[in-house]
C-alpha positions in Angstrom: 126.6 0.7 157.5 126.6 -3.0 156.7 125.5 -3.9 160.1 122.6 -1.4 160.1 121.5 -2.8 156.7 121.5 -6.3 157.8 119.5 -5.4 160.9 116.8 -3.9 158.6 117.0 -6.7 156.5 116.7 -9.3 159.3 113.6 -7.5 160.5 112.0 -7.7 157.1 112.9 -11.3 156.8 111.3 -12.2 160.4 108.2 -10.3 159.3 107.9 -12.4 156.1 108.7 -15.5 158.0 106.0 -14.9 160.5 103.5 -14.0 157.9 104.1 -17.1 155.8 103.7 -19.2 159.1 100.4 -17.7 159.7 99.2 -18.6 156.2 100.4 -22.1 156.6 103.1 -22.0 153.9 106.6 -22.9 154.0 108.4 -19.8 155.6 111.8 -20.3 154.3 113.2 -20.5 150.7 111.8 -23.4 148.8 114.3 -25.7 147.0 114.3 -26.8 143.4 115.8 -30.1 144.0 112.7 -30.8 146.0 110.4 -30.7 142.9 112.6 -31.1 139.9 111.2 -33.5 137.1 112.3 -36.9 137.3 115.5 -37.7 135.7 115.3 -38.6 132.1 112.3 -36.3 131.8 114.0 -33.1 131.3 117.1 -31.7 129.5 119.7 -29.0 130.4 120.9 -25.9 128.3 123.7 -23.8 129.3 122.6 -20.1 128.5 126.0 -18.4 129.7 125.9 -15.2 131.3 122.4 -13.6 131.6 120.9 -10.6 133.0 118.3 -12.3 135.5 115.4 -10.0 136.7 115.6 -10.0 140.3 112.0 -10.5 141.1 112.1 -13.7 139.1 114.8 -15.3 141.3 112.5 -17.0 143.6 114.2 -20.0 145.4 117.3 -21.7 145.9 118.7 -24.7 144.0 120.0 -26.8 147.0 118.9 -27.4 150.5 122.2 -25.9 151.7 121.5 -22.4 152.6 117.5 -22.5 152.2 117.0 -22.0 156.1 119.1 -18.9 156.3 116.4 -16.8 154.3 112.8 -16.1 154.7 110.8 -16.9 151.5 111.5 -13.2 150.3 115.3 -13.9 150.4 115.7 -11.6 153.5 118.1 -13.3 156.0 116.6 -14.8 159.2 120.0 -15.7 161.2 120.8 -13.5 164.3 123.1 -10.5 163.9 125.8 -12.1 166.0 126.4 -15.1 163.4 129.3 -15.3 161.1 126.6 -15.5 158.3 125.3 -11.9 159.3 128.9 -10.6 159.4 129.4 -11.9 155.8 126.1 -10.4 154.6 127.1 -6.9 156.1 130.4 -7.2 154.5 128.7 -7.7 151.1 126.3 -5.0 151.6 129.1 -2.4 152.1 130.9 -3.8 149.1 127.7 -3.3 147.1 127.4 0.4 148.3 131.0 1.3 147.7 131.9 -0.5 144.4 129.0 -2.8 143.5 128.9 -6.5 143.5 130.2 -7.6 140.0 130.7 -11.4 140.4 128.0 -13.3 138.8 125.8 -15.6 140.5 125.4 -19.2 139.3 121.5 -20.1 138.9 119.4 -22.5 137.2 116.3 -21.4 135.2 113.1 -23.8 135.3 109.9 -22.5 133.7 111.2 -18.9 133.5 111.8 -18.7 137.4 115.5 -18.7 138.8 117.0 -20.8 141.3 120.5 -19.8 142.9 123.2 -22.5 143.3 125.9 -20.1 144.1 125.5 -16.6 145.5 122.5 -16.7 147.8 123.8 -13.9 150.0 124.7 -11.8 146.8 121.1 -12.1 145.8 119.8 -11.4 149.3 121.9 -8.1 149.3 120.9 -6.9 146.0 117.0 -7.5 146.6 117.4 -5.7 149.7 118.8 -2.6 147.7 116.2 -3.2 145.1 118.4 -4.1 142.4 116.5 -4.7 139.1 118.5 -7.5 137.5 121.3 -9.6 138.9 124.1 -11.1 136.2 124.4 -15.0 136.5 125.5 -17.8 134.6 122.5 -19.6 133.9 121.7 -23.2 133.0 118.3 -23.7 131.7 116.2 -26.9 132.7 113.7 -27.9 129.8 110.9 -30.2 130.9 109.2 -32.6 128.2 106.1 -31.2 126.5 102.8 -32.0 128.1 99.3 -30.8 127.5 99.2 -28.6 130.7 98.7 -25.0 129.8 101.8 -23.6 131.8 104.0 -26.2 129.8 102.5 -25.0 126.5 103.2 -21.4 127.5 106.6 -22.1 128.4 107.4 -23.9 124.9 106.1 -20.8 123.1 108.5 -18.6 125.3 111.3 -20.8 124.2 110.3 -20.1 120.6 110.3 -16.6 121.4 113.4 -16.4 123.4 115.2 -17.7 120.2 114.2 -14.6 118.5 114.5 -12.3 121.4 116.4 -13.2 124.4 114.0 -11.3 126.8 113.2 -13.2 130.2 111.4 -10.4 132.0 107.9 -10.6 130.5 105.6 -13.4 130.8 101.9 -14.2 130.1 98.9 -16.2 131.4 97.4 -17.0 128.1 98.5 -19.3 125.3 99.7 -17.5 122.1 100.6 -14.4 123.7 104.3 -14.6 122.8 103.5 -14.8 119.1 101.1 -11.9 119.6 103.8 -10.0 121.0 106.3 -10.8 118.3 103.7 -9.6 115.6 102.7 -6.5 117.7 106.2 -5.2 117.6 106.3 -5.7 113.9 108.4 -8.9 113.8 107.8 -11.8 111.7 107.1 -15.2 113.3 110.7 -16.2 113.6 112.5 -12.8 112.8 115.3 -12.3 115.2 115.5 -9.0 117.1 118.4 -6.6 116.8 120.3 -5.2 119.8 118.7 -1.9 119.3 115.4 -3.4 119.2 116.0 -5.3 122.4 117.1 -2.2 124.1 114.0 -0.2 122.7 111.5 -2.9 124.1 113.4 -2.8 127.3 112.8 1.0 127.6 109.1 1.0 126.5 108.2 -2.1 128.7 110.2 -0.5 131.8 108.1 2.6 131.5 104.9 0.9 131.2 105.6 -1.7 134.1 106.7 1.2 136.4 103.5 3.1 135.8 101.4 -0.2 135.9 102.8 -1.1 139.4 102.3 2.5 140.6 98.7 2.4 139.6 98.1 -0.8 141.5 98.7 -3.5 138.8 100.1 -5.7 141.3 96.6 -6.4 142.8 95.4 -7.7 139.4 95.2 -11.4 138.7 97.3 -11.1 135.5 100.9 -10.3 134.7 102.4 -7.1 133.7 103.1 -8.7 130.3 99.4 -9.5 129.8 98.5 -5.8 130.4 101.4 -4.6 128.3 100.3 -6.8 125.4 96.6 -5.5 125.5 97.9 -2.0 125.8 100.1 -2.0 122.7 97.8 -4.1 120.8 95.2 -1.4 121.3 97.4 1.8 120.9 100.3 0.5 118.8 103.9 -0.3 119.8 105.5 2.6 118.2 102.7 5.0 119.1 103.4 4.0 122.9 107.1 4.8 122.3 106.4 8.3 121.4 104.3 9.1 124.3 105.6 11.2 127.1 105.6 10.1 130.8 102.4 12.1 131.6 100.6 11.1 128.3 101.4 7.3 129.1 100.0 7.7 132.7 96.8 9.5 131.7 96.3 6.8 128.8 96.7 3.9 131.3 94.5 5.3 133.9 91.7 5.7 131.2 92.4 2.2 129.9 92.3 0.5 133.4 89.0 -1.2 132.9 90.7 -3.0 129.9 93.3 -4.5 132.3 90.6 -5.6 134.9 88.6 -7.3 132.0 91.8 -9.6 131.4 91.3 -11.2 134.9 87.9 -12.7 134.0 87.8 -16.2 133.0 84.7 -15.6 131.0 85.4 -12.0 129.8 82.0 -11.7 127.6 78.6 -11.0 129.1 76.2 -12.5 126.5 72.9 -10.7 126.0 70.8 -13.4 124.2 67.6 -11.5 124.3 66.7 -7.9 124.3 66.4 -6.4 128.0 62.6 -6.7 129.0 63.1 -5.1 132.4 60.4 -2.5 133.1 61.0 0.8 134.5 59.2 1.6 137.8 55.7 2.9 137.2 56.5 6.2 138.9 59.3 7.2 136.5 56.8 6.3 133.5 54.4 9.3 135.2 57.3 11.7 135.1 58.0 14.0 132.1 61.1 12.5 130.5 63.6 14.7 128.6 65.2 12.6 125.9 68.1 14.1 124.1 67.7 13.5 120.2 70.0 10.9 119.1 72.4 11.6 116.3 73.7 8.2 115.2 76.6 7.2 112.8 77.1 4.3 110.9 80.5 3.4 109.6 80.7 0.8 106.5 83.9 -0.7 105.4 82.7 -0.6 101.8 79.7 0.9 100.3 75.9 -0.3 100.4 76.0 -0.6 96.7 78.9 -2.9 96.4 78.7 -4.8 99.8 75.8 -7.0 101.0 76.8 -6.7 104.5 76.9 -2.8 104.3 73.7 -2.9 102.3 71.9 -4.8 105.1 73.2 -2.4 107.8 72.1 0.4 105.3 68.7 -0.9 105.4 68.7 -0.9 109.3 69.7 2.7 109.3 66.9 3.7 106.9 64.7 1.6 109.1 65.7 3.8 112.2 64.8 7.1 110.3 61.4 5.8 109.5 60.7 4.4 113.0 62.1 7.4 114.8 61.7 10.2 112.4 61.3 12.9 115.2 63.7 11.3 117.7 66.6 10.2 115.5 69.1 11.8 113.0 71.3 9.3 111.1 74.4 9.8 109.2 76.7 7.2 107.3 80.2 7.1 106.4 81.4 4.7 103.6 84.7 3.0 102.5 86.3 3.2 105.9 89.8 1.5 106.1 91.9 0.7 108.9 94.1 3.6 107.8 91.2 6.3 107.9 88.8 4.8 110.8 90.2 6.8 113.5 89.9 10.0 111.4 86.1 9.0 110.6 85.3 8.4 114.2 86.7 11.8 115.2 84.7 13.4 112.3 81.5 11.6 113.6 82.0 12.6 117.1 82.9 16.2 116.1 79.9 16.6 114.3 77.8 15.7 117.4 77.2 12.1 117.0 76.4 10.6 120.3 75.7 6.9 119.2 78.2 5.3 116.7 77.9 1.7 115.1 81.2 0.5 113.6 79.9 -2.5 111.3 82.9 -4.5 111.0 85.1 -6.4 113.4 88.2 -5.1 111.9 87.3 -1.7 113.3 86.9 -2.8 117.1 90.5 -1.4 118.1 89.9 2.0 116.8 86.3 1.9 118.4 87.9 1.1 121.9 90.5 4.0 121.4 87.7 6.6 120.6 85.4 5.3 123.4 88.0 5.4 125.9 89.0 9.1 124.7 85.5 10.2 124.5 83.6 8.1 127.6 80.3 10.2 127.0 79.8 8.8 123.5 78.1 5.3 123.0 80.0 3.1 120.6 79.2 -0.3 119.4 81.1 -2.7 117.2 79.4 -5.5 115.0 81.6 -8.4 116.0 81.2 -11.7 118.0 83.1 -12.8 121.3 85.1 -9.5 121.4 86.1 -8.7 124.9 86.4 -4.9 125.4 85.0 -3.1 128.3 84.7 0.3 127.0 82.4 -0.5 123.9 79.6 -2.7 123.4 79.5 -5.3 120.5 76.6 -7.0 118.9 75.9 -9.8 116.2 72.9 -12.1 115.3 72.7 -15.8 115.7 72.8 -16.5 111.9 73.4 -20.1 112.5 69.6 -20.5 113.4 68.7 -19.4 110.1 71.5 -21.5 108.4 69.9 -24.4 109.8 66.6 -24.0 108.2 68.6 -23.1 104.9 70.5 -26.6 105.2 67.1 -28.4 105.8 65.8 -26.8 102.6 69.0 -27.8 100.8 68.7 -31.3 102.0 65.1 -31.6 100.7 65.9 -30.2 97.3 69.3 -31.4 96.3 68.3 -34.7 94.3 71.8 -35.8 94.1 72.5 -35.3 97.8 75.3 -32.6 96.9 75.3 -29.2 98.0 78.0 -26.4 98.2 78.3 -23.8 101.2 80.2 -20.5 100.2 81.9 -19.0 103.4 83.7 -15.7 103.4 85.9 -15.5 106.7 86.8 -18.3 109.1 85.8 -16.1 112.3 83.9 -16.5 115.3 80.4 -17.5 114.4 81.0 -18.5 110.6 82.0 -22.0 111.6 78.9 -22.3 113.5 76.9 -21.3 110.4 78.5 -23.9 108.2 78.0 -26.7 110.8 74.2 -25.7 111.3 73.6 -25.7 107.5 75.3 -29.2 107.3 73.4 -30.4 110.4 69.9 -29.1 108.8 70.7 -30.7 105.6 71.5 -34.0 107.3 68.5 -34.0 109.5 66.2 -33.9 106.3 68.6 -36.1 104.1 71.1 -38.4 106.0 73.2 -38.7 102.8 73.7 -35.1 102.3 77.1 -33.9 101.5 78.3 -30.1 102.1 81.2 -29.1 100.0 82.8 -26.1 101.8 84.2 -23.2 99.6 85.9 -19.9 100.9 85.4 -16.8 98.7 88.4 -15.2 100.5 90.7 -17.9 99.6 93.8 -17.4 97.2 93.7 -18.5 93.6 90.4 -20.4 93.7 87.6 -20.7 91.1 84.5 -21.4 93.1 82.3 -21.8 89.9 84.6 -24.3 88.6 84.6 -26.2 91.9 80.8 -26.4 92.1 80.9 -27.7 88.5 83.2 -30.3 89.4 81.5 -31.5 92.6 78.1 -31.4 90.6 76.3 -29.6 93.6 72.7 -29.3 93.0 71.9 -26.6 95.7 74.4 -23.8 96.6 74.3 -21.6 99.6 76.0 -18.3 98.4 76.3 -14.7 99.8 73.1 -13.9 102.1 71.5 -11.2 99.9 71.5 -9.4 96.6 73.8 -6.3 96.1 72.0 -3.2 94.5 74.8 -2.6 91.8 74.9 -6.4 91.1 71.8 -7.8 89.4 73.1 -11.5 89.8 70.8 -13.9 91.3 73.5 -16.0 92.8 72.5 -15.3 96.5 70.9 -17.0 99.1 70.0 -20.7 98.6 69.7 -21.5 95.0 69.0 -24.7 93.0 71.1 -25.5 89.7 69.6 -27.8 87.0 71.0 -27.8 83.4 72.6 -24.6 83.9 69.4 -23.0 85.0 69.4 -21.2 88.4 66.3 -21.1 90.7 66.4 -19.2 94.0 64.8 -21.0 96.8 65.4 -19.1 100.1 67.4 -16.2 101.6 68.4 -15.7 105.3 67.5 -12.3 106.5 69.7 -10.1 108.8 67.0 -7.8 110.1 69.3 -5.1 111.3 66.3 -2.6 111.4 64.7 -4.5 114.2 68.0 -5.1 115.8 68.9 -1.3 115.9 65.3 -0.4 116.7 65.3 -2.5 119.9 68.6 -1.3 121.0 67.5 2.4 120.4 64.5 1.7 122.5 66.7 0.7 125.5 68.4 4.0 125.2 65.1 5.8 125.1 63.4 4.0 127.9 66.4 3.9 130.2 66.7 0.1 130.1 70.2 0.5 128.4 72.1 0.8 131.7 70.3 -2.4 133.2 72.6 -4.4 130.8 75.6 -3.0 132.6 76.3 -4.6 136.1 78.6 -2.0 137.9 80.1 -4.9 139.8 81.1 -6.8 136.7 84.1 -6.0 134.6 82.8 -8.2 131.8 82.4 -6.9 128.2 78.7 -6.7 126.9 77.9 -8.6 123.6 74.4 -8.6 122.3 73.8 -11.9 120.5 70.2 -12.0 119.5 68.5 -14.7 117.3 65.0 -15.6 115.9 63.3 -15.3 119.2 64.0 -11.5 119.1 62.9 -11.2 115.3 66.2 -10.1 114.1 67.0 -13.3 112.1 64.7 -15.0 109.7 64.4 -17.2 106.3 62.5 -15.9 103.3 61.3 -18.7 101.3 60.6 -18.3 97.4 57.8 -19.4 95.6 59.8 -22.2 93.9 59.7 -24.1 97.3 57.3 -27.0 97.5 54.4 -26.2 99.9 55.5 -29.2 102.4 59.1 -27.9 102.3 57.6 -24.4 103.4 55.6 -26.0 106.1 58.8 -27.8 107.4 60.6 -24.5 107.6 57.7 -22.9 109.5 57.7 -25.6 112.0 61.6 -25.5 112.6 61.5 -21.7 112.7 58.6 -21.8 115.4 60.6 -24.5 117.4 63.9 -22.4 117.4 62.2 -19.2 118.2 60.4 -20.8 121.2 63.6 -22.2 122.4 62.2 -25.6 122.1 64.7 -26.8 119.7 68.4 -25.9 119.2 70.4 -26.8 116.3 73.4 -27.8 118.3 71.5 -30.1 120.7 72.1 -34.0 121.2 75.0 -36.2 120.0 77.2 -34.3 117.4 79.9 -35.7 115.3 82.9 -33.9 113.5 85.2 -34.6 110.7 87.5 -36.5 113.2 85.1 -38.0 115.6 82.4 -37.4 118.3 82.2 -33.9 119.7 79.3 -34.3 122.0 78.1 -37.7 123.1 75.3 -36.6 125.6 71.9 -36.9 123.8 70.4 -34.3 126.1 73.0 -31.7 126.1 73.3 -28.5 124.3 76.3 -26.7 123.3 77.1 -23.6 125.3 76.8 -20.2 123.5 80.8 -20.0 124.0 81.1 -23.4 122.5 79.0 -22.3 119.5 80.9 -18.9 119.0 84.2 -20.4 119.2 83.7 -23.6 117.2 87.2 -24.9 115.5 85.5 -28.0 114.0 83.5 -29.0 111.0 80.5 -31.5 110.9 81.1 -34.9 109.7 79.1 -34.3 106.3 81.2 -31.2 105.5 83.7 -31.8 102.8 86.4 -29.0 103.0 88.7 -27.4 105.7 89.1 -24.2 107.8 91.9 -22.3 105.9 94.8 -20.6 107.7 95.5 -17.0 107.6 98.3 -17.3 105.2 96.1 -19.0 102.7 93.6 -16.0 102.5 93.7 -12.8 100.4 95.1 -9.7 101.9 91.7 -8.3 102.4 90.6 -10.9 104.8 93.7 -10.5 107.3 92.3 -7.6 109.1 89.2 -9.5 110.1 91.1 -12.6 110.9 93.6 -10.9 113.0 90.8 -9.5 115.2 88.2 -12.1 115.2 89.9 -15.5 113.4 88.8 -19.1 114.8 91.5 -20.2 117.4 92.4 -23.9 116.7 92.0 -25.6 120.2 94.4 -28.5 120.8 93.1 -31.8 122.2 
């Protein structure tokens, strides 16, 4: 029995050896000692007896037996050697009673290198053992700015809470996201039962993932698993049957493929102007009537954001009175959004707009379950293949607002009231500050957050003596307050100067027309796995600034000039040399920040007085939005 096993293992080893030779890579086991960090640049930590995932035992520690095995740990010495005889004996022992003696190994960057027990590892890998017991010493390199090093140190933090070594990620921050996804606090330790439960869920997932071809994707199984439980919920996955899990993974496969992309969002900066062939225009077209659902987090009467989208819905009904039917759902929450989506789909809605970023996960789940329904979520830089996302380049309007404030603030002081520190909102703040500074080099912008805990913004404005304030974007029907848009304060009197306009009606109209004329499909490249995000601006007519009669004629002309240059792409607010609070951001006078750089800004302009708050500093109502789309602080 042992001799026959050795013969088969030997053939596997030789085959792997030859394949590596043809690829021009080392055909035998690599040696950790050959690429260990220099002495003094690492530390060692004994971990004791550890169950080592067999597929993470990749090499040997010393050169001693490295040439006895191919790179896949299968033997390559002839069957007549003493080595072959010992290997065969171990094989027989494994079959009859199991190999119980632990190996001795080193762990470096969560890969394992055998010091004693290479033949035992070879035998157990041959028989497909999942894990191998070993006494392990961890080699910890010094911290660096390299991505792999940062991920490893995140793993070390995670390992202290949960001694799990069989999951790995390719993106920074993933171990913390995993800790959160399973319902644990940042430094909360796992119980033995929780570790066993996780092992069971992850094993079920990884088995099915590999069966469906996950090994061919350029991501780790951990990357796919984290995306899966983030979408469907850790506890919900635990309750799935094997057949349910298989079906769900099959339907969700494009989400896994999307994770491979370096740039996962395909930004559509302008509406698709592609024309249909002339012949198709001559043929009679049968366009099914669209029933469109709009889902709001609050009500149009109490929320300026919901009110703006409600105006967009009413615009659609007026524009397409014969072709379109709309319905709205109010007061949606994370607890009832899935039920509302089911109700909308059940009532015959074939197009659904979920109008807040916190509803994106529910939107994706509904889209996967109902592939014939078009679902769009109002968010920015959101990477999901099964839905499309949309937003507007409000920073273009905020630049104009800043220019007005710079011209109208006699004491050079102005306040900008922001809501959530999410993708796009930092660009709005900075664009406002840059516009103010362009008109008035001495302009100071005091930044306040309406979602910050225990803050009195009115008192802050009185304290910093701002003469101009940029508040919420528009008036709310049930609130007659004039504290919206850009307003001027003087002696306790308020004068409205300008208001930024989200023209969602035009946005929705142009989007609906792409469905009606058949150009919707042209946005979707079948060869691409990127998510589609519509990010239109002034040039598309979906963003603008309304000036009040209180503005001087010269300031109005300035606004018209700036609007024209931005709309025609002659000028971009984020062009040229840019400075942040901590130094230069862009030193090239002819360069323009890329859309991705604008969306993911994590810095504030040099004339902004304030900071970007952390999640724990915000009110509870802000956290769902921050978790979905919060600004990620980049190191460096």
